[in-house]
Backbone bond lengths (Angstrom), bond angles and torsions (degrees), N, CA, C in turn:
res aa  C-N    CA-C-N  psi(-1)  N-CA   C-N-CA  omega(-1)  CA-C   N-CA-C  phi
1 X - - - 1.447 - - 1.523 110.37 -
2 X 1.335 116.23 -39.57 1.457 119.26 179.66 1.520 110.98 -65.89
3 X 1.340 116.58 -32.63 1.463 119.99 178.12 1.528 111.16 -64.33
4 X 1.326 116.18 -38.24 1.463 120.49 179.14 1.520 109.97 -65.38
5 X 1.320 117.03 -45.26 1.465 120.84 179.57 1.525 110.11 -61.78
6 X 1.326 117.02 -44.33 1.459 121.11 179.75 1.530 110.42 -62.59
7 X 1.350 116.81 -42.54 1.459 120.88 179.92 1.527 111.04 -63.77
8 X 1.341 117.07 -41.16 1.468 120.49 179.46 1.516 110.94 -64.01
9 X 1.335 117.05 -41.26 1.463 119.77 178.83 1.524 110.40 -61.96
10 X 1.337 116.36 -42.45 1.463 119.64 178.58 1.528 111.01 -64.46
11 X 1.322 116.71 -41.32 1.468 120.58 -178.86 1.522 110.84 -65.05
12 X 1.319 116.77 -41.61 1.461 120.38 -179.99 1.521 110.01 -65.88
13 X 1.320 117.30 -43.92 1.456 120.41 -178.83 1.523 111.55 -68.10
14 X 1.320 118.07 -34.36 1.465 119.61 -179.66 1.523 111.24 -74.16
15 X 1.342 118.38 -25.98 1.460 121.40 178.48 1.518 111.87 -74.71
16 X 1.313 116.57 -22.58 1.456 119.44 179.82 1.521 108.66 -76.10
17 X 1.292 115.82 127.98 1.456 120.29 177.52 1.521 109.62 -85.60
18 X 1.294 115.65 178.92 1.464 118.35 177.39 1.524 110.13 -66.07
19 X 1.304 115.55 150.02 1.463 120.16 -179.39 1.528 109.07 -66.78
20 X 1.319 117.51 135.62 1.467 119.47 179.88 1.524 110.68 -69.46
21 X 1.322 114.73 148.83 1.461 119.27 177.33 1.520 108.82 -73.30
22 X 1.326 117.00 140.85 1.466 118.58 178.19 1.528 109.86 -66.33
23 X 1.300 115.40 144.62 1.462 120.28 -179.34 1.520 109.58 -72.90
24 X 1.307 115.38 139.28 1.459 120.24 176.93 1.520 108.43 -90.35
25 X 1.313 116.00 98.56 1.453 121.47 178.96 1.519 109.09 -104.28
26 X 1.305 116.94 142.91 1.460 117.78 177.51 1.524 109.66 -67.84
27 X 1.321 117.38 148.36 1.465 118.63 179.94 1.524 110.47 -65.63
28 X 1.295 115.39 145.01 1.455 121.54 -179.80 1.516 108.02 -83.81
29 X 1.319 116.72 112.24 1.461 120.94 -176.70 1.518 111.74 -68.99
30 X 1.296 115.60 -46.48 1.461 119.81 179.95 1.522 108.50 -144.83
31 X 1.313 117.33 151.74 1.469 119.02 -179.63 1.526 110.82 -67.52
32 X 1.302 115.03 152.04 1.458 120.21 177.39 1.524 107.76 -70.89
33 X 1.311 117.72 126.75 1.467 118.99 -178.43 1.518 111.09 -66.79
34 X 1.306 115.45 147.09 1.462 119.41 -179.46 1.521 111.24 -70.34
35 X 1.341 117.35 -13.69 1.460 119.88 178.51 1.524 111.80 -74.95
36 X 1.350 117.16 -2.63 1.460 119.58 175.99 1.526 109.89 -64.47
37 X 1.311 117.12 -22.74 1.463 122.38 176.38 1.520 108.70 -106.12
38 X 1.310 116.24 146.07 1.458 119.14 175.96 1.531 109.49 -71.24
39 X 1.314 115.52 166.06 1.460 120.43 -179.45 1.524 110.39 -60.81
40 X 1.337 115.91 -41.16 1.464 119.62 -179.37 1.528 110.94 -66.50
41 X 1.339 117.45 -37.26 1.457 120.32 177.63 1.524 110.77 -65.68
42 X 1.333 116.59 -39.21 1.464 119.84 177.51 1.520 110.86 -64.84
43 X 1.337 116.76 -39.96 1.468 120.32 176.95 1.523 111.15 -63.60
44 X 1.330 115.50 -40.55 1.465 120.08 179.99 1.524 110.51 -63.07
45 X 1.333 117.27 -45.08 1.462 120.68 179.04 1.522 111.22 -63.83
46 X 1.322 116.89 -41.17 1.463 120.06 178.81 1.525 110.84 -65.12
47 X 1.328 117.00 -38.20 1.464 120.34 178.99 1.523 111.13 -66.59
48 X 1.323 116.91 -43.11 1.467 120.08 178.20 1.516 110.06 -63.13
49 X 1.336 116.22 -43.51 1.466 119.76 179.37 1.522 110.42 -61.91
50 X 1.315 117.37 -42.58 1.454 120.49 179.58 1.517 112.63 -65.74
51 X 1.332 116.60 -41.14 1.462 119.75 179.30 1.522 111.47 -68.17
52 X 1.320 117.12 -36.12 1.464 120.14 179.54 1.522 111.49 -75.09
53 X 1.321 117.24 -25.36 1.457 120.44 179.84 1.522 111.10 -70.98
54 X 1.321 117.21 -23.36 1.457 121.31 -179.67 1.526 108.65 -125.47
55 X 1.335 117.65 75.38 1.464 119.31 -176.25 1.525 113.61 -66.23
56 X 1.308 118.09 -18.10 1.462 119.65 178.23 1.525 110.48 -69.28
57 X 1.333 116.71 -22.47 1.462 120.45 179.74 1.527 110.82 -69.62
58 X 1.322 116.24 -41.37 1.461 120.30 -177.52 1.526 109.63 -93.56
59 X 1.317 114.97 133.47 1.462 118.29 179.32 1.520 111.62 -91.77
60 X 1.323 116.97 -20.84 1.460 120.68 179.96 1.515 109.08 -132.78
61 X 1.325 115.76 119.45 1.455 119.49 -178.88 1.525 111.57 -71.81
62 X 1.320 118.40 -17.34 1.464 121.03 177.28 1.522 111.12 -68.08
63 X 1.315 117.34 -24.12 1.455 121.50 -177.04 1.525 112.94 -92.74
64 X 1.333 119.01 0.61 1.460 121.03 -177.02 1.520 112.26 -59.25
65 X 1.322 117.82 -42.01 1.465 119.60 -177.36 1.523 111.43 -65.93
66 X 1.326 117.42 -42.94 1.465 119.22 179.42 1.524 110.87 -69.74
67 X 1.325 117.60 -35.14 1.464 120.37 176.51 1.525 110.36 -65.20
68 X 1.330 117.37 -42.20 1.463 121.15 179.41 1.520 110.81 -65.92
69 X 1.335 117.58 -40.60 1.459 121.05 178.30 1.522 110.43 -62.64
70 X 1.317 117.20 -44.96 1.465 121.08 178.59 1.527 110.75 -61.88
71 X 1.321 117.17 -43.53 1.459 121.18 179.34 1.521 110.89 -63.78
72 X 1.335 117.71 -43.07 1.466 121.25 179.55 1.521 110.99 -65.21
73 X 1.338 117.52 -41.48 1.465 120.43 178.80 1.520 111.16 -64.89
74 X 1.324 117.19 -39.72 1.461 121.09 178.46 1.519 110.75 -63.66
75 X 1.329 116.70 -45.16 1.460 119.91 178.71 1.519 111.62 -66.17
76 X 1.331 117.18 -36.49 1.458 121.22 179.49 1.522 110.16 -65.86
77 X 1.336 117.73 -39.30 1.460 121.28 179.17 1.523 110.98 -68.47
78 X 1.327 117.54 -36.08 1.459 120.84 179.44 1.521 111.45 -70.23
79 X 1.340 117.28 -30.41 1.458 121.14 178.88 1.521 111.10 -71.88
80 X 1.338 117.25 -30.06 1.470 120.70 -175.75 1.503 111.96 -77.57
C-alpha cells in the first residue's frame, strides 16, 4: 500500500510542469474611466451580467444576447 502511495506522489509531481514566469505588465497609472463605454454599452453589459447571474431565468443560453439587447434598449428608452 505504501508503494502505491509513493508511486502516486511521484506521478503527480512529475506531471506538474515548471511554474510559469509571471507576466511583466506595466503598472496601471490610473483606472480606465467608465465613460470609455457608452451608456447603452454599459446597460448591455449589466443586462448580460444580470441574465448570466440567474441562469434559471433563461431557458436558452443562445437567446441571452438578444434578451440583453432588448433589456438595454428598453432601459435606454425609459431613461430618455
